Structures are given as structure tokens and as C-alpha cells.
C-alpha positions as CSV (number, residue, x, y, z in Angstrom):
1,M,4.9,15.7,47.5
2,R,7.0,13.5,45.3
3,K,9.3,11.0,46.9
4,M,12.9,11.3,45.6
5,I,15.7,8.9,45.6
6,T,19.5,9.3,45.3
7,L,21.5,6.8,43.2
8,S,25.2,6.2,43.2
9,L,26.2,4.4,39.9
10,P,29.4,3.6,38.0
11,T,30.1,6.3,35.4
12,E,30.0,3.7,32.6
13,V,26.3,3.2,33.0
14,E,25.4,6.9,32.5
15,G,25.2,6.6,28.7
16,E,23.3,3.3,28.9
17,I,20.6,4.8,31.2
18,L,20.2,7.9,29.0
19,N,20.0,5.7,25.9
20,H,17.3,3.5,27.4
21,L,15.3,6.6,28.6
22,E,15.6,8.1,25.1
23,D,14.3,4.9,23.6
24,G,11.4,5.1,26.1
25,V,10.6,8.6,25.0
26,E,10.5,7.4,21.4
27,V,8.1,4.6,22.2
28,W,5.8,6.9,24.1
29,R,5.9,9.5,21.2
30,N,5.1,6.7,18.8
31,T,2.3,5.5,21.1
32,E,0.9,9.0,21.3
33,E,1.0,9.4,17.5
34,Y,-0.7,6.0,17.0
35,L,-3.5,6.8,19.5
36,S,-4.2,10.2,18.0
37,S,-4.0,9.3,14.3
38,G,-4.8,5.6,14.3
39,C,-1.6,4.8,12.4
40,V,2.2,5.3,12.2
41,V,4.2,6.2,9.2
42,T,7.1,3.9,9.6
43,P,7.3,0.6,11.5
44,C,8.1,1.3,15.2
45,F,7.5,0.2,18.7
46,V,4.5,1.4,20.6
47,A,3.5,0.8,24.2
48,E,0.5,-1.2,25.3
49,C,-1.7,1.8,26.2
50,S,-5.2,3.0,25.3
51,S,-4.9,6.6,26.6
52,I,-3.4,9.5,24.8
53,R,-3.2,11.3,28.2
54,K,-1.1,8.5,29.7
55,A,1.2,8.4,26.6
56,R,1.8,12.1,26.9
57,R,2.3,11.9,30.7
58,M,4.8,9.0,30.3
59,K,6.7,10.9,27.5
60,R,7.0,14.0,29.8
61,L,8.1,11.7,32.7
62,Y,10.9,10.2,30.6
63,N,11.9,13.6,29.2
64,G,12.1,15.0,32.7
65,A,14.3,12.1,33.9
66,I,16.6,12.7,31.0
67,S,16.8,16.4,31.7
68,T,17.5,15.8,35.4
69,I,20.3,13.3,34.7
70,E,21.9,15.5,32.1
71,R,21.8,18.5,34.5
72,V,23.4,16.4,37.2
73,L,26.1,15.2,34.8
74,K,26.9,18.7,33.6
75,S,27.3,20.0,37.2
76,K,30.1,17.4,37.9
């Protein structure tokens, strides 16, 4: 079972958190592309990682966090 936490944050950090998580998704997407093809089309950041499975897992994790935060924000 996953352990869950509850955070109470100032509203002005909501956008910052989402922006950083979206940046993380992009890094893991770039990493997945690099690991699967051996190259990237444009200059970008990639994570230090040697496993496509880990890159995909991290991308899903970040996307899940974004979805959860957006759902909580919409319910308020």
C-alpha cells in the first residue's frame, strides 16, 4: 500500500509546483526518447538514467502527481 501525505501550502506556490512537475515530465520524456533512439532531435535536458523502464515509470509518476494536484485544485 502506498503511503500518502497531506500538504498545506500557500496558494501562490500552486503554479510553481505544477510548472516544476511539468518540467520533470519533459525531462523524463526526453530521457525516454534518448534511451530508445540513441539521440534527440533538439537540444534538451535528459536525466541521468540508463533504463527506459525507469524513465517511463518516472514520467508516469510525475504525470500522476500533476493530475492529482489539478483535480484537487478544481474541487476547491
